[in-house]
C-alpha positions as CSV (number, residue, x, y, z in Angstrom):
1,M,0.2,0.0,0.0
2,K,1.0,3.6,-0.5
3,L,-0.4,5.6,2.3
4,L,-0.3,9.3,2.3
5,R,-1.5,12.6,4.0
6,Y,-3.1,15.5,2.1
7,G,-4.5,18.8,2.3
8,P,-3.3,22.3,3.7
9,A,-0.5,22.4,6.1
10,G,-1.9,21.4,9.6
11,Q,-5.0,20.2,8.4
12,E,-4.0,17.1,6.5
13,K,-6.3,14.0,6.0
14,P,-5.2,10.4,5.8
15,G,-5.3,8.9,2.3
16,L,-4.4,5.9,0.3
17,L,-3.1,5.8,-3.4
18,D,-5.0,3.4,-5.6
19,A,-3.9,1.3,-8.3
20,E,-4.5,4.1,-11.0
21,G,-2.6,6.7,-8.9
22,R,-5.6,8.4,-7.5
23,I,-6.0,9.5,-3.8
24,R,-8.7,7.7,-1.9
25,D,-9.9,9.3,1.5
26,L,-9.2,7.4,4.6
27,S,-10.6,9.9,7.1
28,G,-13.7,7.7,7.7
29,V,-11.6,4.8,8.4
30,V,-8.6,6.1,10.6
31,P,-7.7,9.4,12.2
32,D,-4.3,9.9,10.6
33,I,-1.3,7.9,9.2
34,A,0.2,7.6,12.7
35,G,0.3,5.5,15.8
36,E,-1.9,2.4,15.7
37,T,-2.9,3.0,12.0
38,I,0.6,1.8,11.0
39,S,1.1,-0.9,13.5
40,P,0.9,-4.5,12.0
41,E,-2.6,-4.9,12.8
42,G,-3.6,-1.4,11.8
43,L,-2.0,-2.0,8.1
44,A,-3.6,-5.4,8.0
45,K,-7.2,-3.7,8.4
46,L,-6.4,-1.2,5.8
47,K,-5.1,-3.8,3.5
48,A,-8.4,-5.6,3.8
49,L,-10.2,-2.5,2.5
50,D,-11.4,-2.4,-1.1
51,P,-9.8,0.9,-2.3
52,A,-12.8,1.5,-4.7
53,S,-15.2,1.8,-1.7
54,L,-13.3,4.8,-0.3
55,P,-14.2,8.3,-1.5
56,L,-12.2,9.6,-4.5
57,V,-10.4,12.8,-3.7
58,E,-10.7,15.2,-6.7
59,G,-8.1,17.5,-8.0
60,S,-4.5,17.7,-7.0
61,P,-4.2,18.4,-3.3
62,R,-1.1,19.3,-1.5
63,Y,0.8,16.4,0.0
64,G,1.8,16.6,3.7
65,A,4.6,14.5,5.4
66,C,3.4,10.9,4.9
67,V,3.4,10.1,8.6
68,A,2.4,12.0,11.5
69,G,2.9,11.8,15.4
70,M,6.6,11.1,15.2
71,K,8.7,11.5,18.4
72,N,12.0,10.9,16.8
73,F,13.6,11.9,13.5
74,V,16.9,10.0,13.5
75,C,19.4,10.4,10.9
76,I,22.6,8.3,10.0
77,G,25.6,10.1,8.8
78,L,28.3,8.9,6.4
79,N,26.4,5.6,5.7
80,Y,27.3,5.3,2.0
81,A,30.9,4.0,1.3
82,D,31.1,6.0,-1.8
83,H,29.7,9.2,-0.1
84,A,32.1,8.9,2.8
85,A,34.9,8.6,-0.1
86,E,33.8,11.8,-1.6
87,T,34.0,13.7,1.5
88,G,37.3,12.3,2.6
89,A,36.0,10.8,5.8
90,P,37.0,7.3,7.1
91,I,34.5,4.7,6.9
92,P,32.4,4.6,10.3
93,K,33.1,1.7,12.6
94,E,29.7,2.1,13.9
95,P,26.5,4.0,12.7
96,I,26.9,7.9,13.3
97,I,23.4,9.1,14.9
98,F,22.2,12.6,14.9
99,L,18.7,13.9,15.5
100,K,16.9,16.2,13.2
101,S,14.4,18.7,14.6
102,L,10.7,17.8,14.3
103,G,10.2,21.4,13.2
104,A,12.1,20.5,10.1
105,V,9.4,18.0,8.9
106,Q,7.3,19.1,5.8
107,G,5.5,17.9,2.9
108,P,7.4,16.5,-0.1
109,N,6.7,19.3,-2.5
110,D,6.7,22.3,-0.2
111,D,9.2,25.1,-0.6
112,V,12.4,24.8,1.2
113,I,13.5,27.9,2.9
114,I,17.2,28.7,2.9
115,P,17.9,30.1,6.3
116,Q,18.8,33.5,7.2
117,G,22.8,33.9,6.9
118,S,23.1,30.5,5.2
119,V,25.8,30.1,2.5
120,K,26.1,26.4,2.2
121,T,22.8,24.8,2.1
122,D,22.9,21.4,0.5
123,W,20.7,18.4,-0.8
124,E,20.8,14.6,0.4
125,V,18.3,12.1,-1.1
126,E,17.8,9.4,1.7
127,L,15.8,6.3,2.2
128,A,13.4,6.8,5.1
129,V,12.6,3.9,7.3
130,I,9.2,4.4,9.1
131,I,8.7,2.6,12.3
132,G,5.4,0.8,13.0
133,S,5.9,-0.7,16.5
134,K,7.5,0.5,19.7
135,A,11.2,-0.7,19.3
136,K,13.5,-1.0,22.2
137,N,16.7,-3.1,22.4
138,V,15.6,-5.2,19.4
139,S,17.7,-7.8,17.5
140,E,18.9,-7.4,13.9
141,A,16.9,-10.8,13.4
142,D,13.7,-9.2,14.5
143,A,14.2,-5.6,13.4
144,M,12.2,-5.9,10.1
145,D,9.0,-6.6,12.5
146,Y,9.1,-3.1,13.7
147,V,9.1,-1.4,10.4
148,A,6.0,-0.2,8.7
149,G,7.4,0.9,5.5
150,Y,9.6,3.2,3.6
151,A,9.5,6.8,2.0
152,V,11.8,9.3,0.2
153,S,13.6,11.9,2.5
154,N,15.5,15.1,1.6
155,D,18.0,15.6,4.4
156,V,18.5,19.2,3.7
157,S,21.8,20.5,5.3
158,E,23.6,23.6,6.0
159,R,27.2,22.6,5.9
160,E,28.8,25.6,7.4
161,W,26.6,25.3,10.4
162,Q,27.1,21.5,10.4
163,I,30.9,21.3,10.2
164,E,32.5,24.8,10.8
165,R,30.3,26.2,13.7
166,G,31.5,23.7,16.4
167,G,29.7,21.2,18.3
168,T,27.5,18.5,16.8
169,W,25.9,18.1,13.3
170,D,22.3,19.0,14.5
171,K,22.6,22.9,14.2
172,G,23.0,22.2,10.4
173,K,20.3,19.8,10.0
174,G,17.3,21.1,11.9
175,A,16.1,24.4,10.3
176,D,12.5,24.9,9.3
177,T,11.7,23.0,6.1
178,F,14.8,20.9,6.1
179,G,13.0,17.7,6.5
180,P,10.8,16.8,3.5
181,I,9.2,13.2,3.8
182,G,7.0,11.6,1.4
183,P,4.9,11.5,-0.9
184,W,3.9,8.3,0.4
185,L,4.6,5.7,3.1
186,V,5.1,2.5,1.1
187,T,4.5,-0.5,3.2
188,K,7.4,-2.8,3.5
189,D,5.7,-5.6,1.7
190,E,5.9,-3.6,-1.6
191,I,9.7,-3.2,-1.2
192,A,11.4,-6.7,-2.1
193,D,14.7,-5.7,-1.1
194,P,15.5,-2.1,0.6
195,Q,19.2,-2.7,0.0
196,D,18.7,-2.6,-3.9
197,L,17.0,0.6,-4.6
198,A,18.1,3.2,-7.2
199,M,18.0,6.8,-5.9
200,F,18.6,10.4,-7.5
201,C,18.6,14.0,-6.8
202,E,18.5,16.7,-9.5
203,V,18.9,20.5,-9.0
204,D,17.5,22.5,-11.8
205,G,17.5,19.6,-14.2
206,H,21.3,18.4,-13.5
207,R,21.5,15.0,-11.9
208,Y,24.0,15.4,-9.1
209,Q,23.3,12.2,-7.2
210,D,22.7,8.8,-9.0
211,G,23.2,6.1,-6.4
212,S,21.8,3.0,-4.9
213,T,21.2,1.7,-1.3
214,R,23.2,-1.2,-2.3
215,T,26.3,1.1,-1.1
216,M,25.0,1.4,2.3
217,I,27.8,0.5,4.9
218,F,25.0,-0.3,7.6
219,G,21.8,-1.7,6.2
220,V,18.1,-1.1,7.3
221,K,18.1,-4.2,9.7
222,K,21.2,-3.1,11.4
223,L,20.1,0.4,11.8
224,V,16.8,-0.4,13.3
225,S,18.3,-2.7,15.8
226,Y,21.4,-0.4,16.5
227,V,19.2,2.9,17.0
228,S,16.8,1.0,19.3
229,H,19.7,0.4,21.7
230,F,20.0,4.1,22.4
231,I,16.7,5.6,21.6
232,T,13.4,3.9,22.1
233,L,11.6,4.2,18.7
234,H,7.9,4.7,18.4
235,P,5.2,4.3,15.7
236,G,5.8,7.2,13.1
237,D,9.3,7.7,14.0
238,V,11.6,7.9,11.1
239,I,15.3,6.9,10.5
240,S,16.8,8.6,7.5
241,T,19.5,6.3,6.5
242,G,22.2,8.4,4.8
243,T,23.0,9.5,1.2
244,P,24.8,8.4,-1.8
245,P,27.6,10.7,-3.4
246,G,26.9,13.7,-5.3
247,V,26.0,16.2,-2.6
248,G,26.9,19.8,-3.1
249,M,29.6,19.8,-0.8
250,G,31.5,17.0,-2.7
251,Q,31.4,18.6,-6.1
252,K,34.7,19.1,-7.9
253,P,36.5,21.3,-8.4
254,S,34.7,23.2,-5.9
255,P,31.6,22.8,-3.8
256,I,28.0,24.1,-5.0
257,Y,25.3,25.1,-2.8
258,L,21.7,25.9,-3.2
259,K,20.4,29.5,-3.7
260,A,16.9,30.7,-3.8
261,G,14.8,30.3,-6.9
262,Q,16.1,26.7,-7.6
263,T,14.3,23.4,-8.1
264,M,15.3,20.2,-6.4
265,R,13.9,16.9,-7.8
266,L,14.6,13.7,-6.1
267,G,13.2,10.0,-5.9
268,I,13.7,6.5,-5.0
269,A,12.7,3.4,-7.1
270,G,9.3,2.3,-5.9
271,L,8.9,5.1,-3.4
272,G,8.0,8.1,-5.6
273,E,9.5,11.6,-6.1
274,Q,9.7,15.0,-4.4
275,T,9.9,18.4,-6.0
276,Q,10.9,21.4,-3.9
277,K,11.8,25.1,-4.8
278,T,14.2,26.8,-2.8
279,V,13.1,30.3,-1.4
């Protein structure tokens, strides 16, 4: 299934994408794409529905972030071998964890605001893992039992603030609009192998990132298990799993960063695409 949230910001309704790519309204069935709705039991109930029995949503409404109610927006740094190489960083011995502010979360096609004073705002297409059940100290063998599905994430980053301003990475990662998620939560049964997904990111039509989850250093099972030993994960929480090479910071002979008036387009095979304008 492809689950989504649609409507004006702050007033999103739950929906489902049918086989013809049309939005079906789920608001008469569940309150939101959050909590119990994305538990194994909740997803089984939704899967039993006939999409044709649900009201058809007319027009082209705005997509909100595809999941609500998250307590933790966890990100993994330097998790692609080829991305680590382009930044000159050593391969991490264990996953690098940082948290993105929940205030960064937004719809997949909403404008990205370049913060006041920013000179090094950058793009990062990432596979987001969406948690469906409370996970604490889970094993790798059981990790997938706690996953509801996947989505596209853009881990927008301000590199000067992240790297040159002291302290942790968080200050370059948590600005308003720096966390677009969606367009859909694609349930895990639709993705045969999360470690074999093509992914890309373009800026103004130029493809900078053209990678695959195959080059992840730590895969989805490892990350869900690992993070759960440090942070209790709750339904709706997101783990954004790192980015392949091609970020602005890594461009040769010199880095390229975003400026107002540009368009980012990014996507992952089977999970849809996002398009954001920078303002």
